[in-house]
PALO-465252 format. One line per 10 residues: their letters; for each residue x negated, y, z of N, C-alpha, C. Coordinates in Angstrom, 2 decimals. Layout:
a> X/Y/Z/X/Y/Z/X/Y/Z; ...
end
This chain:
xxxxxxxxxx> 12.61/1.48/15.48/12.94/0.06/15.63/11.74/-0.77/15.20; 11.41/-1.76/15.98/10.28/-2.60/15.63/10.77/-3.86/14.92; 10.18/-4.12/13.77/10.48/-5.31/13.00/9.26/-6.22/13.10; 9.43/-7.34/13.78/8.34/-8.29/13.91/8.48/-9.34/12.82; 7.35/-9.68/12.17/7.41/-10.64/11.08/6.46/-11.82/11.29; 5.91/-11.95/12.50/5.03/-13.06/12.83/4.61/-12.99/14.28; 3.93/-14.03/14.80/3.59/-14.10/16.22/2.36/-13.29/16.61; 1.50/-12.92/15.66/0.29/-12.20/15.99/0.64/-10.77/16.44; -0.09/-10.21/17.40/0.22/-8.85/17.88/0.24/-7.80/16.79; -0.50/-8.01/15.71/-0.53/-7.02/14.63/0.53/-7.26/13.56
xxxxxxxxxx> 1.34/-8.28/13.73/2.36/-8.57/12.73/3.68/-7.90/13.10; 3.70/-6.58/12.89/4.92/-5.82/13.15/4.95/-4.61/12.23; 6.13/-4.02/12.13/6.30/-2.78/11.38/7.31/-1.92/12.12; 7.19/-0.61/11.93/8.09/0.35/12.56/9.09/0.82/11.52; 10.34/0.42/11.69/11.41/0.78/10.76/12.19/1.95/11.34; 12.31/3.02/10.55/13.04/4.21/10.98/14.00/4.62/9.87; 15.24/4.91/10.26/16.28/5.28/9.31/16.80/6.66/9.68; 16.94/7.57/8.71/17.45/8.90/9.04/18.89/8.86/9.52; 19.31/9.87/10.23/20.67/9.95/10.71/21.64/9.97/9.54; 22.83/9.43/9.76/23.84/9.42/8.72/24.47/8.06/8.58
xxxxxxxxxx> 25.23/7.87/7.52/25.96/6.62/7.33/25.71/5.99/5.96; 25.19/6.73/5.00/25.02/6.20/3.66/23.76/5.39/3.48; 23.65/4.73/2.32/22.45/3.96/2.02/21.31/4.91/1.67; 20.09/4.50/1.96/18.92/5.36/1.77/17.79/4.56/1.13; 16.98/5.23/0.30/15.78/4.57/-0.25/14.76/4.33/0.85; 13.83/3.43/0.59/12.85/3.02/1.59/11.44/3.30/1.08; 10.63/3.94/1.93/9.21/4.12/1.64/8.41/3.24/2.60; 7.63/2.34/2.05/6.74/1.49/2.85/5.44/2.25/3.01; 5.11/2.61/4.25/3.91/3.40/4.55/2.81/2.45/5.02; 1.65/2.51/4.34/0.57/1.57/4.65/-0.71/2.35/4.94
xxxxxxxxxx> -1.20/2.23/6.16/-2.38/2.98/6.57/-3.66/2.38/5.99; -4.71/3.19/6.01/-6.01/2.77/5.52/-6.96/2.42/6.64; -8.26/2.52/6.34/-9.29/2.17/7.30/-10.13/0.99/6.87; -10.22/0.75/5.54/-11.02/-0.35/5.00/-10.65/-1.69/5.60; -9.35/-1.86/5.88/-8.79/-3.14/6.35/-9.40/-3.57/7.69; -9.96/-2.64/8.46/-10.68/-2.99/9.68/-9.85/-2.73/10.94; -10.19/-3.46/11.98/-9.42/-3.39/13.22/-9.52/-2.04/13.93; -10.48/-1.23/13.57/-10.65/0.07/14.23/-9.53/1.04/13.89; -8.75/0.74/12.86/-7.71/1.66/12.41/-6.37/0.95/12.42; -5.33/1.68/12.88/-4.03/1.04/13.03/-2.87/1.86/12.50
xxxxxxxxxx> -1.68/1.37/12.78/-0.45/1.94/12.24/-0.19/3.36/12.73; -0.87/3.79/13.78/-0.68/5.17/14.25/-1.07/6.17/13.16; -1.93/5.77/12.24/-2.32/6.68/11.16/-1.14/7.00/10.24; -0.22/6.09/10.13/0.92/6.30/9.25/2.10/6.98/9.90; 2.09/7.12/11.22/3.26/7.64/11.92/3.62/9.08/11.55; 2.66/10.01/11.44/3.06/11.36/11.04/3.69/11.41/9.65; 3.16/10.62/8.72/3.71/10.58/7.37/5.13/10.01/7.40; 5.31/8.92/8.14/6.63/8.31/8.23/7.65/9.28/8.84; 7.26/9.99/9.88/8.18/10.94/10.52/8.61/12.03/9.55; 7.67/12.54/8.75/8.00/13.57/7.77/8.92/13.02/6.69
xxxxxxxxxx> 8.68/11.80/6.25/9.52/11.21/5.23/10.94/10.96/5.73; 11.08/10.55/6.97/12.42/10.38/7.56/13.14/11.72/7.62; 12.41/12.76/7.97/13.02/14.10/8.01/13.54/14.50/6.63; 12.89/14.00/5.59/13.29/14.32/4.23/14.37/13.37/3.69; 14.79/12.43/4.49/15.92/11.59/4.11/15.60/10.18/3.68; 14.34/9.77/3.80/13.96/8.41/3.47/13.98/7.52/4.70; 14.31/6.26/4.53/13.97/5.26/5.54/12.51/4.90/5.36; 11.82/4.59/6.44/10.41/4.24/6.33/10.12/2.93/7.06; 9.18/2.19/6.49/8.64/0.99/7.13/7.15/1.23/7.27; 6.72/1.62/8.47/5.31/1.89/8.74/4.65/0.58/9.15
xxxxxxxxxx> 3.82/0.04/8.27/3.31/-1.32/8.44/2.04/-1.40/9.28; 2.04/-2.37/10.16/0.80/-2.87/10.74/0.57/-4.26/10.18; -0.69/-4.67/10.15/-1.05/-5.94/9.53/-2.35/-6.43/10.14; -2.60/-7.71/10.02/-3.85/-8.27/10.51/-5.01/-7.72/9.68; -6.03/-7.29/10.40/-7.18/-6.67/9.75/-8.45/-7.47/10.03; -9.53/-7.03/9.44/-10.80/-7.74/9.57/-11.48/-7.31/10.86; -11.77/-8.26/11.73/-12.40/-7.97/13.01/-12.31/-9.18/13.92; -13.02/-9.11/15.03/-13.12/-10.25/15.93/-12.18/-10.17/17.12; -11.48/-9.03/17.27/-10.62/-8.87/18.44/-9.45/-9.85/18.40; -9.14/-10.45/19.53/-8.01/-11.37/19.61/-6.69/-10.66/19.36
xxxxxxxxxx> -6.63/-9.36/19.63/-5.37/-8.65/19.49/-5.21/-7.99/18.14; -6.30/-7.76/17.42/-6.18/-7.03/16.16/-6.81/-7.74/14.97; -7.54/-8.82/15.18/-8.21/-9.50/14.09/-7.31/-10.47/13.37; -7.94/-11.44/12.71/-7.18/-12.46/12.00/-6.87/-12.11/10.57; -7.40/-10.96/10.08/-7.10/-10.54/8.73/-8.11/-11.06/7.73; -8.10/-10.45/6.55/-8.89/-10.92/5.43/-7.99/-11.57/4.41; -8.56/-11.86/3.25/-7.78/-12.51/2.20/-7.54/-13.98/2.55; -6.29/-14.49/2.42/-5.10/-13.76/1.95/-4.23/-13.20/3.07; -4.64/-13.39/4.35/-3.75/-13.05/5.46/-3.28/-11.61/5.45; -4.20/-10.68/5.19/-3.83/-9.27/5.22/-2.75/-8.97/4.18
xxxxxxxxxx> -2.93/-9.49/2.97/-1.94/-9.27/1.92/-0.64/-10.00/2.22; -0.72/-11.21/2.73/0.49/-11.95/3.06/1.29/-11.25/4.15; 0.59/-10.57/5.06/1.30/-9.84/6.11/2.17/-8.72/5.53; 1.59/-7.90/4.65/2.39/-6.80/4.11/3.50/-7.35/3.22; 3.25/-8.45/2.53/4.30/-9.06/1.71/5.45/-9.57/2.56; 5.12/-10.26/3.63/6.16/-10.80/4.51/6.98/-9.70/5.13; 6.31/-8.64/5.59/7.02/-7.53/6.22/8.00/-6.88/5.25; 7.57/-6.65/4.01/8.47/-6.04/3.03/9.63/-6.97/2.69; 9.36/-8.25/2.55/10.44/-9.19/2.26/11.46/-9.26/3.39; 11.01/-9.03/4.61/11.92/-9.06/5.76/12.93/-7.91/5.74
xxxxxxxxxx> 12.70/-6.91/4.90/13.69/-5.85/4.77/15.05/-6.40/4.33; 15.02/-7.53/3.60/16.26/-8.09/3.07/17.11/-8.75/4.14; 16.54/-9.10/5.29/17.34/-9.73/6.34/17.23/-8.96/7.65; 16.11/-9.12/8.36/15.97/-8.43/9.64/16.03/-6.91/9.48; 15.44/-6.39/8.40/15.47/-4.96/8.18/16.88/-4.43/8.00; 17.66/-5.11/7.18/19.04/-4.68/6.97/19.86/-4.80/8.25; 19.59/-5.82/9.04/20.31/-5.97/10.31/19.99/-4.81/11.25; 18.70/-4.49/11.38/18.31/-3.39/12.25/18.85/-2.05/11.74; 18.91/-1.89/10.43/19.35/-0.63/9.83/20.85/-0.60/9.57; 21.56/-1.62/10.04/23.02/-1.70/9.87/23.41/-1.62/8.40
xxxxxxxxxx> 22.61/-2.28/7.55/22.93/-2.40/6.14/22.71/-1.16/5.31; 21.98/-0.18/5.82/21.84/1.10/5.12/20.66/1.17/4.16; 19.83/0.15/4.08/18.65/0.19/3.22/19.04/-0.12/1.79; 18.65/0.75/0.87/18.87/0.52/-0.55/17.66/-0.25/-1.09; 17.79/-1.55/-1.17/16.66/-2.40/-1.53/16.36/-2.39/-3.03; 17.15/-1.66/-3.80/16.82/-1.43/-5.20/15.95/-0.19/-5.36; 15.73/0.53/-4.26/14.91/1.74/-4.30/13.87/1.69/-3.17; 12.94/0.76/-3.30/11.85/0.59/-2.34/10.55/0.92/-3.05; 9.78/1.83/-2.47/8.47/2.21/-3.03/7.45/2.15/-1.91; 6.18/2.09/-2.27/5.10/2.05/-1.27/4.23/3.29/-1.39
xxxxxxxxxx> 3.73/3.72/-0.24/2.81/4.86/-0.13/1.63/4.39/0.71; 0.44/4.36/0.13/-0.70/3.82/0.85/-1.95/4.65/0.69; -2.67/4.83/1.80/-3.90/5.62/1.79/-5.11/4.70/1.86; -6.09/4.92/0.98/-7.37/4.22/1.03/-7.16/2.70/0.88; -7.49/1.91/1.90/-7.19/0.48/1.84/-5.70/0.24/1.73; -4.91/1.14/2.31/-3.46/1.04/2.17/-3.01/1.25/0.74; -3.77/2.04/-0.05/-3.48/2.18/-1.46/-3.67/0.87/-2.19; -4.72/0.13/-1.81/-4.90/-1.20/-2.38/-3.70/-2.08/-2.09; -3.27/-2.09/-0.84/-2.16/-2.96/-0.46/-0.85/-2.53/-1.12; -0.66/-1.22/-1.29/0.53/-0.74/-1.99/0.53/-1.21/-3.44
xxxxxxxxxx> -0.63/-1.10/-4.10/-0.72/-1.56/-5.48/-0.56/-3.06/-5.60; -1.10/-3.80/-4.64/-0.95/-5.25/-4.66/0.50/-5.64/-4.48; 1.20/-4.97/-3.57/2.63/-5.25/-3.38/3.41/-5.02/-4.67; 3.10/-3.92/-5.34/3.81/-3.59/-6.57/3.58/-4.65/-7.64; 2.41/-5.28/-7.63/2.07/-6.27/-8.62/2.44/-7.70/-8.27; 3.10/-7.92/-7.16/3.44/-9.30/-6.76/4.24/-10.06/-7.82; 5.17/-9.42/-8.53/5.91/-10.19/-9.54/5.04/-10.73/-10.67; 3.83/-10.18/-10.86/2.95/-10.65/-11.93/2.07/-11.82/-11.49; 2.09/-12.16/-10.22/1.22/-13.22/-9.72/1.68/-14.59/-10.20; 0.75/-15.49/-10.52/1.14/-16.86/-10.84/1.71/-17.55/-9.60
xxxxxxxxxx> 2.50/-18.58/-9.83/3.20/-19.24/-8.73/2.24/-19.78/-7.67; 1.02/-20.11/-8.06/0.06/-20.68/-7.12/-0.64/-19.63/-6.26; -0.46/-18.35/-6.56/-1.18/-17.29/-5.85/-0.46/-16.89/-4.58; -1.21/-16.54/-3.51/-0.58/-16.03/-2.30/0.25/-14.77/-2.60; 1.46/-14.73/-2.07/2.31/-13.56/-2.22/3.18/-13.55/-3.46; 3.16/-14.62/-4.24/3.98/-14.66/-5.45/5.46/-14.75/-5.10; 6.31/-14.44/-6.08/7.76/-14.57/-5.98/8.33/-13.72/-4.85; 8.22/-12.40/-4.93/8.71/-11.53/-3.85/10.23/-11.55/-3.73; 10.70/-11.40/-2.50/12.14/-11.25/-2.24/12.55/-9.81/-2.53; 11.74/-8.85/-2.09/11.98/-7.42/-2.32/10.91/-6.91/-3.27
xxxxxxxxxx> 11.34/-6.35/-4.39/10.40/-5.83/-5.39/10.32/-4.32/-5.30; 9.13/-3.79/-5.50/8.93/-2.35/-5.46/9.28/-1.72/-6.80; 9.78/-0.48/-6.73/10.01/0.30/-7.96/8.72/0.96/-8.44; 7.71/1.00/-7.59/6.45/1.62/-7.92/5.70/1.95/-6.65; 4.55/2.63/-6.80/3.78/2.98/-5.61/3.01/4.27/-5.83; 2.73/4.95/-4.72/1.88/6.13/-4.70/0.61/5.76/-3.95; -0.52/5.92/-4.61/-1.82/5.62/-4.01/-2.48/6.93/-3.60; -2.86/7.01/-2.35/-3.55/8.19/-1.80/-5.03/7.82/-1.64; -5.84/8.16/-2.64/-7.26/7.82/-2.62/-7.46/6.33/-2.38; -6.72/5.52/-3.14/-6.71/4.09/-2.92/-7.88/3.34/-3.52
xxxxxxxxxx> -8.16/2.18/-2.91/-9.17/1.24/-3.45/-8.41/0.30/-4.39; -8.39/0.63/-5.67/-7.53/-0.06/-6.63/-8.28/-1.04/-7.51; -9.59/-0.95/-7.53/-10.44/-1.86/-8.29/-11.38/-2.56/-7.31; -10.96/-3.71/-6.83/-11.76/-4.40/-5.81/-13.10/-4.88/-6.34; -13.13/-5.32/-7.59/-14.40/-5.79/-8.15/-15.40/-4.64/-8.23; -14.96/-3.52/-8.77/-15.84/-2.36/-8.86/-16.26/-1.86/-7.49; -15.31/-1.84/-6.54/-15.63/-1.36/-5.20/-16.64/-2.26/-4.51; -16.52/-3.57/-4.70/-17.48/-4.50/-4.09/-18.86/-4.29/-4.69; -18.93/-4.15/-5.99/-20.24/-4.01/-6.64/-20.88/-2.66/-6.36; -20.06/-1.64/-6.14/-20.58/-0.29/-5.88/-20.78/-0.02/-4.39
xxxxxxxxxx> -20.41/-0.96/-3.53/-20.61/-0.79/-2.10/-19.67/0.23/-1.48; -18.46/0.37/-2.02/-17.49/1.29/-1.42/-17.12/0.77/-0.02; -17.32/1.63/0.98/-17.09/1.19/2.35/-18.13/0.20/2.85; -19.32/0.22/2.25/-20.35/-0.74/2.63/-19.95/-2.14/2.19; -19.79/-3.02/3.15/-19.39/-4.40/2.87/-17.89/-4.62/3.08; -17.10/-3.54/3.04/-15.68/-3.65/3.38/-14.94/-4.62/2.47; -15.17/-4.54/1.17/-14.42/-5.40/0.26/-14.87/-6.86/0.36; -16.17/-7.18/0.32/-16.56/-8.59/0.55/-16.10/-9.11/1.91; -16.09/-8.25/2.93/-15.60/-8.71/4.24/-14.12/-9.05/4.17; -13.34/-8.24/3.44/-11.92/-8.53/3.27/-11.73/-9.83/2.51
xxxxxxxxxx> -12.45/-9.99/1.42/-12.21/-11.12/0.52/-12.91/-12.40/0.93; -13.92/-12.29/1.80/-14.66/-13.47/2.22/-15.81/-13.83/1.31; -16.22/-12.87/0.46/-17.33/-13.12/-0.44/-17.33/-12.11/-1.57; -18.22/-12.29/-2.52/-18.39/-11.37/-3.63/-17.47/-11.74/-4.79; -17.32/-10.83/-5.77/-16.53/-11.18/-6.97/-17.10/-12.38/-7.72; -18.42/-12.52/-7.72/-19.04/-13.64/-8.40/-18.74/-14.96/-7.69; -18.64/-14.92/-6.37/-18.34/-16.12/-5.60/-16.86/-16.49/-5.65; -15.99/-15.48/-5.76/-14.54/-15.70/-5.64/-13.79/-15.00/-6.78; -14.08/-15.34/-8.02/-13.44/-14.62/-9.13/-11.92/-14.76/-9.16; -11.40/-15.94/-8.85/-9.94/-16.12/-8.87/-9.27/-15.28/-7.81
xxxxxxxxxx> -9.82/-15.27/-6.59/-9.22/-14.49/-5.51/-9.22/-13.00/-5.83; -10.32/-12.50/-6.36/-10.37/-11.09/-6.75/-9.35/-10.80/-7.86; -9.18/-11.74/-8.76/-8.19/-11.56/-9.82/-6.77/-11.50/-9.30; -6.50/-12.16/-8.19/-5.18/-12.11/-7.57/-5.01/-10.89/-6.68; -6.09/-10.45/-6.05/-5.98/-9.43/-5.01/-6.14/-8.00/-5.50; -6.80/-7.79/-6.63/-7.10/-6.43/-7.08/-5.98/-5.88/-7.96; -5.42/-4.72/-7.62/-4.37/-4.13/-8.47/-4.81/-3.94/-9.91; -6.05/-3.53/-10.13/-6.53/-3.33/-11.50/-6.47/-4.62/-12.30; -6.78/-5.73/-11.64/-6.78/-7.02/-12.33/-5.38/-7.52/-12.64; -4.35/-6.98/-11.99/-2.99/-7.45/-12.18/-2.26/-6.71/-13.30
xxxxxxxxxx> -2.88/-5.72/-13.88/-2.22/-4.92/-14.92/-1.87/-5.76/-16.14; -0.71/-5.45/-16.78/0.25/-4.42/-16.39/1.13/-4.88/-15.24; 1.43/-3.95/-14.33/2.27/-4.26/-13.18/3.75/-4.24/-13.54; 4.10/-3.50/-14.58/5.50/-3.42/-14.97/6.30/-2.39/-14.20; 5.63/-1.65/-13.31/6.27/-0.56/-12.57/5.34/0.65/-12.59; 5.88/1.86/-12.44/5.04/3.05/-12.50/4.22/3.27/-11.23; 3.19/4.07/-11.37/2.33/4.41/-10.23/1.88/5.85/-10.34; 1.61/6.43/-9.16/1.08/7.79/-9.07/-0.13/7.74/-8.15; -1.26/8.26/-8.61/-2.48/8.29/-7.81/-2.83/9.73/-7.49; -3.07/10.00/-6.21/-3.48/11.33/-5.74/-4.85/11.17/-5.09
xxxxxxxxxx> -5.82/11.95/-5.56/-7.20/11.72/-5.11/-7.96/13.04/-5.03; -8.69/13.22/-3.94/-9.50/14.42/-3.75/-10.76/14.40/-4.59; -11.09/15.55/-5.17/-12.28/15.62/-6.03/-13.58/15.56/-5.24; -13.51/15.80/-3.93/-14.71/15.77/-3.09/-14.73/14.54/-2.18; -14.01/13.52/-2.54/-13.93/12.29/-1.75/-15.26/11.54/-1.83; -15.95/11.41/-0.69/-17.20/10.66/-0.66/-17.04/9.34/0.09; -15.80/8.93/0.33/-15.52/7.65/0.99/-15.04/6.64/-0.05; -13.98/6.98/-0.75/-13.52/6.19/-1.90/-13.66/7.08/-3.12; -14.55/6.77/-4.03/-14.81/7.67/-5.15/-13.60/7.86/-6.05; -13.51/9.05/-6.62/-12.43/9.38/-7.55/-12.37/8.39/-8.71
xxxxxxxxxx> -13.50/7.81/-9.06/-13.53/6.86/-10.17/-12.61/5.66/-9.95; -12.32/5.33/-8.70/-11.38/4.24/-8.43/-10.01/4.55/-9.02; -9.51/5.75/-8.78/-8.21/6.13/-9.33/-8.29/6.34/-10.83; -9.38/6.94/-11.29/-9.52/7.19/-12.73/-9.51/5.89/-13.52; -10.24/4.89/-13.05/-10.29/3.61/-13.77/-8.93/2.94/-13.78; -8.26/2.97/-12.63/-6.96/2.29/-12.55/-5.95/2.95/-13.47; -5.85/4.27/-13.42/-4.84/4.96/-14.22/-5.11/4.77/-15.71; -6.36/4.87/-16.12/-6.70/4.67/-17.53/-6.34/3.26/-17.98; -6.67/2.27/-17.15/-6.38/0.88/-17.50/-4.87/0.61/-17.49; -4.16/1.21/-16.53/-2.71/1.03/-16.47/-2.04/1.60/-17.71
xxxxxxxxxx> -2.46/2.77/-18.11/-1.88/3.38/-19.31/-2.18/2.54/-20.55; -3.39/2.04/-20.65/-3.75/1.20/-21.79/-2.92/-0.08/-21.81; -2.61/-0.60/-20.61/-1.83/-1.83/-20.51/-0.35/-1.61/-20.73; 0.08/-0.35/-20.81/1.48/-0.05/-21.08/2.29/0.39/-19.88; 1.67/0.50/-18.71/2.37/1.00/-17.53/2.39/2.52/-17.54; 3.39/3.10/-16.89/3.42/4.56/-16.69/2.64/4.86/-15.42; 1.51/5.54/-15.56/0.65/5.84/-14.40/0.09/7.24/-14.55; 0.08/7.98/-13.44/-0.35/9.37/-13.45/-1.38/9.60/-12.37; -2.41/10.38/-12.70/-3.43/10.77/-11.73/-3.33/12.27/-11.46; -3.25/12.62/-10.17/-3.30/14.01/-9.73/-4.59/14.20/-8.93
xxxxxxxxxx> -5.52/14.99/-9.43/-6.70/15.32/-8.65/-6.45/16.61/-7.89; -6.93/16.64/-6.66/-6.72/17.80/-5.79/-8.04/18.16/-5.13; -8.19/19.41/-4.79/-9.39/19.83/-4.08/-9.36/19.24/-2.67; -10.50/18.69/-2.23/-10.55/18.17/-0.88/-11.19/16.80/-0.79; -11.29/16.32/0.44/-12.00/15.07/0.71/-11.04/13.89/0.81; -11.51/12.81/1.42/-10.75/11.56/1.47/-9.43/11.69/2.22; -9.38/12.57/3.21/-8.18/12.69/4.03/-7.14/13.64/3.44; -7.49/14.36/2.38/-6.59/15.37/1.85/-5.19/14.85/1.51; -5.04/13.69/0.88/-3.69/13.23/0.51/-2.79/12.89/1.69; -3.33/12.72/2.88/-2.49/12.41/4.04/-2.34/13.60/4.99
xxxxxxxxxx> -2.75/14.77/4.55/-2.61/15.97/5.36/-1.30/16.67/5.01; -0.36/16.65/5.93/0.96/17.22/5.69/0.84/18.71/5.40; 1.68/19.18/4.48/1.72/20.60/4.17/0.74/21.05/3.11; -0.09/20.14/2.61/-1.08/20.50/1.59/-0.51/20.27/0.20; -1.22/20.79/-0.80/-0.83/20.53/-2.18/-0.91/19.04/-2.48; -1.90/18.37/-1.91/-2.04/16.93/-2.13/-0.82/16.18/-1.60; -0.37/16.56/-0.42/0.83/15.91/0.14/2.06/16.21/-0.71; 2.16/17.41/-1.23/3.27/17.76/-2.11/3.26/16.88/-3.35; 2.07/16.59/-3.88/1.96/15.70/-5.04/2.45/14.30/-4.69; 2.14/13.85/-3.48/2.62/12.53/-3.03/4.14/12.51/-2.95
xxxxxxxxxx> 4.72/13.57/-2.38/6.17/13.65/-2.28/6.82/13.67/-3.65; 6.25/14.44/-4.56/6.78/14.49/-5.92/6.72/13.11/-6.57; 5.62/12.40/-6.32/5.48/11.06/-6.87/6.52/10.10/-6.33; 6.77/10.15/-5.02/7.78/9.28/-4.43/9.16/9.58/-5.02; 9.49/10.86/-5.13/10.80/11.24/-5.67/10.96/10.76/-7.11; 9.88/10.88/-7.88/9.92/10.43/-9.27/10.13/8.92/-9.36; 9.41/8.16/-8.56/9.52/6.71/-8.61/10.91/6.25/-8.20; 11.46/6.87/-7.19/12.77/6.46/-6.69/13.88/6.81/-7.66; 13.68/7.89/-8.42/14.72/8.34/-9.35/14.70/7.61/-10.68; 13.64/6.86/-10.97/13.51/6.20/-12.28/14.52/5.07/-12.43
end
């Protein structure tokens, strides 16, 4: 089922509910690709299908990304973040209507890879945002998130050139130029989030360095959040490869977050 949350071609999500009649928890699946138009929601479809098979409802998100295409552009801060926020909030009305009321909105978690890990962490931290910040005052709150090699420290990623100019392109400038925006957009800057998190990261990742997850988890624990890091053998794609130990860690993380 397609849930549209805006007029732009990229403002949609794929909502899938497992067979049955009872209420089900929801996993928001957010694809990566450094927030760029070259990568789309098709990356999340295999993960969503597997999660539905395991009994979860899934919302596989598409969102406006950074690029010049009329059909896929229009993203960047704050539009990209506002898109995922709006889509998740729509679970409370259009989502429930499409799912015939079967979504358990008290058990919603996010699963995001790479740039999607950033967006998952940002969604989880929306309740901590000041009223003046984009995305504040969520309708649907997450119980937590699983980051798959996520970009969780935007300031560090910008300064270290993670993804080249991907983070400044998303934000519209450097941390020095836009300190307030980075403070609102970076999951690390929002700590404590008040919800648990699980980070799964390959030790041989040369796209998003392991230090991104290490810094976030250490800071989250210091801030009083429950956060766990699982390192696995493999590269950047390892956490999204079905059937691997890394994927098993992601599944365990989702089950833990939903059961808390």
